[in-house]
N, C-alpha and C positions, 0 to 999 in steps of 0.2 A: 636385297640391297637397301630397301627402306628400313628394315629392322636394324641393319647395321648402322644406318644413319642415326636412328633414334638412340641406339646404344652409345654411339660416339658422342652425341649431344649430351647424354646423361653424364658421360665421363668428363666432358668439358665443364659441366655444371659442378661436378665433384671437385675438379681441379680448381675452380674458382673459390669453392669453400675452403679448400686446403690453403690457398694463398691468403685467404682471409684470416685463417687461424695462426699461421706462422708468425706474423708480426705481433700477435698477442702473447705468444709463448716466449719469443726471443728475449724481451726484457727480464722475465723471471729467471731464465737461464743465465743471463748476463749478470744479474744481481747476485745470484748464488755463487757464480765464479768469482766475482769481485769480493764477496764476503770471505770465501776460502782463501783468496790471495792475501787479503788484509790480515786474517788470522794467522796465516803462515808467516807473514812479515813480522807480526807482533811477537810470535813465539821465537822466531829467529833472533830478534833484537833482545828479547829477555834472556835467551840462552847465551848470547854473546856477552851480555852484561854480567851474568853469573860467572861465566868462564873467566872474564877479566878480574872479577872479585876473588876467585879461587887462585889465580896467578899472583894476585897481590898478597893474599895470605901466605902463599908459598914463599914469597919474597921475605915476608916478616918472620916466618918460621925459620928460614935460612939464617936470618940475622940473629935470632935468639939462640940458635944452635952453635953460634960461634963460641958461646960459653958452654962448656961441656956439662955444667951442672944443670939439671932440669929445674924449671921454674914454673910458678903459677901462671905467669904471662904466656909461657909456651902452651900450657893447657887451654887457656882462654882463646888463643889464636887457633889452636887445633880444633876446639869445639866450634868456632866460627866456620872454619874450613869444612867440617863435617856437615854443618847446617846448610852451607851453600851447595855442597855436593848432593845432599838429599834433594834440595830445591832444583838442582840441575837435572837430576834423574826424573823428578816429577815433570819438569818442563819437556824433557825428551819423550816421556810417556804421553803428554798432551800432543806433541808433534806427531807421534806414531798414530794416535787416535785420529788426528786431523788428516794425515796421509791415508789411513785406512778408509776413512769416509770418502776421500777424494777418489781412491781406487774403486770403491763400490759405485760411486757416481759415474766414473769413467767407464766402468764395465757395463753398466746399464745403458749408457749412451752408445757404446760400441755395439751392443746387441740390438738396440733400437735402430741405429743407422744401417746395420747389416740387413735387418728385416725391411727397412724402407728401400734400400738399394735393390734387394731381391724383387720387391714388388714393382719398383720402377722399371727394372730390366725385363721382368715378365710382361709388364704392360707394353713396354716398347717393342718387345718381340712380337706381340699380338698385332700391334700397329703396323710393323714392317710386313708381317704376313698379310694383313688386310690390304695394305698398299700394293703389295705384289699381285694379289688376286685381282685388284681393280686398277691396274696400271694402264690399261688400254684407254687412250684418249677418246676413242670412239664411244666406248661404254659410258664414259663420263658425260659426253655430250648427249647421248641417248637418255641418260638418267635425268639430265636437266630439261631436255625437250619433252620428256614424258610427263612433265609437270602439268597439273590440271589448271593452273592459273599462273599469271605473271608473278604474283606474290610468292607462290610456291617455288617457282623457278629461281627467284631472287634468294629465297631462303636456302635452296640447295647450293647455289653459287657461294653464299656466305658460309655454308657448312664446309665446303672444300677449302675455303680460305682459313677458317678456324681450325680445321683438321691439320693443315700444313703448319700453322702457328703452334698448335698443340704439340706436334711431333718435335719441332725445334725446341720448345720449352721442356719437353720430356727429356730430350737429349742433354740439355743444359742442366736439368735437375740431377740426372744420373752422374754427370761429371762433378757437379757441386757436392753431391752426397758422398761420392767416392773420395773427394778431397777432404771432406769433413771426417770421414771414417779413418782415412790414413792419419790425419792429425790427431784424432782421439786415441788411436792405437799407439802412436808415438808418445803421446802424453801419458797414457796408461803405463807403458814400459818405463818411462821416466819416473813415475810415481813408485813403481815397484822397486826400482833401483834405489830411490830415496829411502824407502821403507827398509830395505836390506842394510843400507848404511846406518840408519838410525838404530836398528836392532844391534848392530855390531858396536856402535858407540855406547848404547845402553849397557851392554854386557861389560864393556871396558870400564865404564863409570861405576858399575856395581862392584867390580873387582877392586877398583881403587878405594871405594868406600869401605870395603872389608878390611883392607890394609890400614886405612886411617883409623878405623875403630880399634884395631889391634894396637896401634901406636898410642891411641887415647887411653886404653886400659893399662898399658905399660907405664905411661906417664902418671896416671892416677895412683898406681901401686908405689911408684917412686916418691911421689909427693906425700902420700899418706904417712910415710916414715919421717916426714918433716913437719908434723902437726904443731909441735911446740914452737918451732921457729916461725911458722905461719901465723900462729896465734899472737906471738909477740909483735910480729910485723903489722898485724891487723889492729892491735891496740895502739901502736904508734900512729897508724894512719887515721884512726878515729880521733886521736888527740889533735892531730894536725887539722882534721876536718872541723873540729870545734873551734880552733883558733881562726881558721878561715871564715867561719860563720860569724864569729865575734867581730872580726875585722870589717866584714860587710855590714853588720848591724851598726857598728860604730860610724861608718860612713853615712848610713841612712839617718842615724841620730844627729849627726853633724848637719846634714841637709835640712832636717826638721828644725834644728836650732837656728840656722841661717834664715830659714823661711819665716820663723816666728819673729825674728828681728826686723826683717823687711816689712812684715805685716804690721808690727807694732809701730814702726816709723810712719807707715802710711795710715795709721789709725784704723786699721781693719780688725775685724773680729778674729781672735786667735784660736785655732784648733790645736791642742797640745800633741795630738797624735798624727796630724796630717801635714803634708808638705804643700805649700802654696807655689804653684808653677806659673811661670810667665806665659804669655800667649804663644811665644815661640816654642817653649818647652811642651806646651799642650799640643801644638801642631805636630811637633816631632813625635810625641807619644802616640798620637792618632795615626801617623804615617807608619810607625813601627808596628802597631797593633794590626793595621790593614795588611801587613805583609806576613801575617802568621801562616806558616806552612810553606812560605816561599823564601825565607831568609837563607842566604848562602851558608854553607858549612864553615865553621871556624878554621878548618884545615882543608886543603884541596883534595887530599886523599885520606883514606882510613875507614874504619868501621866502628860502630858503637860497641865497646867491649864492657861497658858498665852502664846499666840502665838507671833511670831516675826512680827514687822512692826506696822503700824497704823490700828486700828480697833475700832469698837464701844465699849463703856463701857457695861459690862454685865447687868447693871441695869439703870444707869443714861442716859436718852434719850438725844440725841443731843450732847453728850460728847464723844470725841474721845481720845483714849490713844495711846501713842507711846511706843513701846517696842524694845530696841536694841538687845534683845536676846529672850530667852524663860523662862517661869516659870515652875518649876516641883514641883507639890505637892506630898509630901511623908509622911512617918510616923515619929513620934517623935523618936529621937535618930538615924535617918538614917545617914549613912556615905556618905561623898562626896569623889569622886575619880577622878584622872586625866584621861582624855580621850585619852592621848597619852604621850609618853616620852617627856621630855623637861626640862627647867630650871625655877625655881621660880623667876619671875621678881620683884614681889612686894607682900607684905602682908600689907594691910591697913585696917582702920576702918572708916566706913561711916554711919551716922545716917540712920536708917531704912533698911540698908543693912548689919549692924553689921560688922563682919570680912569678908574681901574680899581677895581671893588669885588669883593672876594673873600669868599665866605660859606662857613662850615663847617656841614656837616650830618652830624656824627659823623665817620666815616672818609671821607666824600665832601666835595669842595670844588667850588663852582661859581664861575666867573670871568666878570665882565661888564666888557668893555673898550670904550673909545672913547665915553666919556660926556662930555657937555659940562658937566653939573652933577650933583652927588650930594646925595641927601636923607638919607643915613644916615651913621653914624660907627662907628668901630672899637668892638667890644664890644657893640654894640646887637643885641637880639633882633629878628628879622624873621619875618613870617608869609608863607605862600604867596600869591603874586600881589601882595605889597606893592611899591609903587613905590620903586625905588632911586635913580632919576635919569632923565635924558633923553639920547637918543643925539646925538652930535655930528654936525653937518652941515658938510662941507667947503665953504668959501666960494666956491671956484672950480668944482670939479667938481659941486657940489651933491649929493655922495654922502653918504647917511645910512646908515651900516653899523655894526651891533653885532657885536663879536667875542665869542663865547661859548665857554667851555671847561668841561669836566667832568673831575675827577680823582678817583681812588680811591687813597688813599695816594700813592705816587710814580708811579702809572700814569695816563696820559691815556686817556679813553674817548671814543667817538663820541657826541656829544650828540644827533645825529639819531635814534639808536636809543632814546633815553630820553624825548624830548619827544613829545607826542601828534601823530599825523599828521593 
């Protein structure tokens, strides 16, 4: 009986240690679960965003196909769609990896809980057996009265109380562990179902990518037969780009001239190459610069179909094209909006760029080209996101493309670095 008492006291001691460890491990498990949840949500948001972008390019492709003649615009949109499809497949792969990791974690937790449950049940069975063998109340009294001292008798009474408490706690732990195990098994089955769904989605997207690449190759073959026409169109576009650049430079030159006159009247030193800005214009410039990377898009929807700087032509080999801004392909009827508050410096018309609106933001200029109609006039104050006009849609190619430029003084900047991603 005494040996059993010592054994039980030792087990009570181990139980205390166990309870001391659980609170230390719980936060780590919780943090890992929260990290997995956050990553899952991020991937799902990213996937949803890409899927919306693919749907939008499908809409634009459908618009271009109203004209049965294949166009370069059709190839540009198709290339964008394929890029987004590849990005979607990559995101699904990341999701699969994350789900696989969660499945492994859940499997390990299920195995651990099963072992813990077995140990708890085995321990509880031994306790029940011990309690059955020592259930006689008379034996308990004899065990207490056989104590060598009052202190020992007290310790033995405490033992019976602790033993009773331990039995109840052991029963509670069994129920709690069983509940955790059932929950983890259900979670594991849910993860496996999610994995199966992702595998099917991945297979579907890869098949769709194959079909789109076939369409891309077919479009390339058809466009290759139109190289002469494309070259002529490119030369026209380059001529128009030079005219637009000259118009912007003339506006800057005019600003410098006005600035010199103001400085001369004020008796200030004149810098022939610089513009003297008023305190209000300087403040506006600073505010504009502070919003780099957060400026709204000049159109609510669309994608960048022409990047800033010099780069290879999407079809004509060995031909490089220079872009002073970015091109944004959008849908017919899309509105053009100011990316920041400012003043309309000029409204002009240029062949191949149609209507052009130029807005001054202190030392910065934003240029909105290829508008079918304009809602503002020269000298008008505009606010951020105010509609300036609508984008022109080519009647044959069905291309709806806004050309957007950003200047600081006489220097062009990459607008993609300034607008929100």
